[in-house]
C-alpha positions as CSV (number, residue, x, y, z in Angstrom):
1,X,4.3,82.4,33.1
2,X,7.7,80.5,32.5
3,X,10.8,81.2,30.7
4,X,13.7,79.3,29.3
5,X,17.0,81.0,28.8
6,X,19.6,79.3,26.8
7,X,23.2,80.6,26.6
8,X,25.3,79.5,23.6
9,X,28.9,80.1,22.7
10,X,29.8,79.9,19.1
11,X,32.7,80.8,16.8
12,X,32.4,84.5,16.2
13,X,32.5,83.9,12.4
14,X,29.6,81.6,12.6
15,X,27.2,84.1,14.4
16,X,25.5,85.3,11.2
17,X,24.9,81.6,10.1
18,X,23.4,80.8,13.5
19,X,21.1,83.9,13.5
20,X,19.9,83.0,10.0
21,X,19.3,79.4,11.1
22,X,17.2,80.6,14.0
23,X,15.2,83.2,12.0
24,X,14.6,80.9,9.1
25,X,14.4,77.5,10.7
26,X,13.8,77.6,14.4
27,X,11.3,80.5,14.8
28,X,8.6,78.7,12.8
29,X,9.0,75.7,15.0
30,X,9.1,77.1,18.5
31,X,6.0,79.2,17.8
32,X,4.1,75.8,17.8
33,X,5.3,75.1,21.4
34,X,2.6,74.8,24.0
35,X,1.6,78.1,25.5
36,X,4.2,80.1,23.4
37,X,4.2,83.8,24.2
38,X,7.5,85.2,23.0
39,X,11.1,84.4,21.8
40,X,14.1,86.7,21.7
41,X,17.7,86.2,20.7
42,X,20.4,88.5,22.2
43,X,23.7,88.8,20.5
44,X,26.0,89.5,23.3
45,X,29.1,89.8,21.1
46,X,32.2,87.5,20.8
47,X,30.1,84.7,19.7
48,X,27.9,84.8,22.6
49,X,24.1,84.3,22.0
50,X,21.4,84.0,24.4
51,X,17.8,83.2,23.7
52,X,14.8,83.9,25.9
53,X,11.6,81.9,25.4
54,X,8.4,82.9,27.3
55,X,5.5,80.5,27.8
56,X,2.2,80.3,29.7
57,X,3.5,77.4,31.7
58,X,6.4,75.2,32.6
59,X,5.5,72.6,30.1
60,X,6.0,75.0,27.2
61,X,9.4,76.2,28.6
62,X,10.6,72.6,28.9
63,X,9.2,71.7,25.4
64,X,11.1,74.7,23.9
65,X,14.5,73.4,25.3
66,X,13.8,70.0,23.8
67,X,12.8,71.6,20.4
68,X,15.9,73.6,20.4
69,X,18.1,70.7,21.1
70,X,16.6,68.6,18.3
71,X,16.7,71.5,15.9
72,X,20.4,72.1,16.6
73,X,21.3,68.5,16.4
74,X,19.6,68.1,13.0
75,X,20.4,71.5,11.5
76,X,23.2,73.3,13.1
77,X,25.5,70.8,15.0
78,X,28.5,72.1,13.0
79,X,28.1,75.7,14.1
80,X,26.7,75.0,17.6
81,X,28.8,72.0,18.9
82,X,28.6,72.6,22.5
83,X,25.3,72.3,24.6
84,X,24.0,75.5,25.9
85,X,23.7,76.6,29.5
86,X,20.0,76.4,30.2
87,X,18.1,78.2,32.9
88,X,14.4,77.5,33.2
89,X,11.8,78.8,35.7
90,X,8.8,80.8,36.7
91,X,8.7,84.4,35.8
92,X,8.2,86.3,39.1
93,X,8.2,89.8,37.9
94,X,7.3,91.4,34.6
95,X,6.6,94.8,32.9
96,X,5.9,95.5,29.3
97,X,4.8,98.4,27.2
98,X,1.6,97.8,25.2
99,X,0.4,99.4,22.2
100,X,-2.9,99.0,20.2
101,X,-3.7,101.4,17.3
102,X,-7.1,103.0,17.0
103,X,-7.6,105.5,14.1
104,X,-10.7,107.5,13.6
105,X,-10.7,110.0,10.8
106,X,-6.9,110.2,10.7
107,X,-6.4,110.6,14.5
108,X,-4.4,107.7,15.9
109,X,-4.1,106.4,19.5
110,X,-1.8,103.5,20.4
111,X,-3.4,100.5,22.2
112,X,-1.6,97.0,22.2
113,X,0.6,96.0,19.2
114,X,-2.0,95.5,16.6
115,X,-1.0,94.7,13.0
116,X,-4.2,93.6,11.2
117,X,-6.6,96.5,10.7
118,X,-10.3,96.2,10.7
119,X,-12.1,99.0,8.9
120,X,-15.7,100.1,9.4
121,X,-17.4,103.1,7.8
122,X,-20.1,104.8,9.8
123,X,-21.9,107.8,8.2
124,X,-18.9,108.6,6.0
125,X,-16.4,108.3,9.0
126,X,-13.8,105.5,8.7
127,X,-12.9,103.7,12.0
128,X,-9.9,101.6,11.9
129,X,-9.3,99.3,14.8
130,X,-6.0,97.2,14.2
131,X,-6.5,93.6,15.0
132,X,-9.4,94.4,17.3
133,X,-11.6,91.6,18.6
134,X,-15.4,91.9,19.0
135,X,-15.1,93.0,22.7
136,X,-12.7,95.9,21.7
137,X,-15.0,96.7,18.6
138,X,-18.0,96.8,20.9
139,X,-16.3,99.6,23.0
140,X,-15.5,101.4,19.8
141,X,-19.0,101.3,18.6
142,X,-20.3,102.7,21.8
143,X,-17.7,105.4,21.7
144,X,-18.8,106.3,18.1
145,X,-22.5,106.0,19.1
146,X,-23.0,102.5,17.7
147,X,-26.6,103.2,16.6
148,X,-25.5,104.5,13.2
149,X,-24.3,100.9,12.3
150,X,-27.7,99.5,13.0
151,X,-29.5,101.9,10.5
């Protein structure tokens, strides 16, 4: 995993415009970078903005910095006239909380950040597995007995 951190200094009166440009224009672009994992913008106050981009590999981190440079020069040069300080490298330590929701008859258990519920009904009991893939569903089926779905 690799990250690119970019530090920008802008006129404090332009921060809202920069944040809007990032959210509306740059986010849809950076998501297409090779190996994209995450993107964060930190408003450090006094016109200081820092972005953190996380990718599967170095290629994606480098690509994100090129994408940011092109986007800024084409869309935000008047509010971001100075080049950012850029730090790129391998992520050598990480920790993250995870959450996935599993709801069976109104009882919810968090497991991994799901947003797209899949609903199955087994013998009148509704099983919601948010955004679960088949391997997760297979585990859920076994927990619920699974055989009811075959009948």
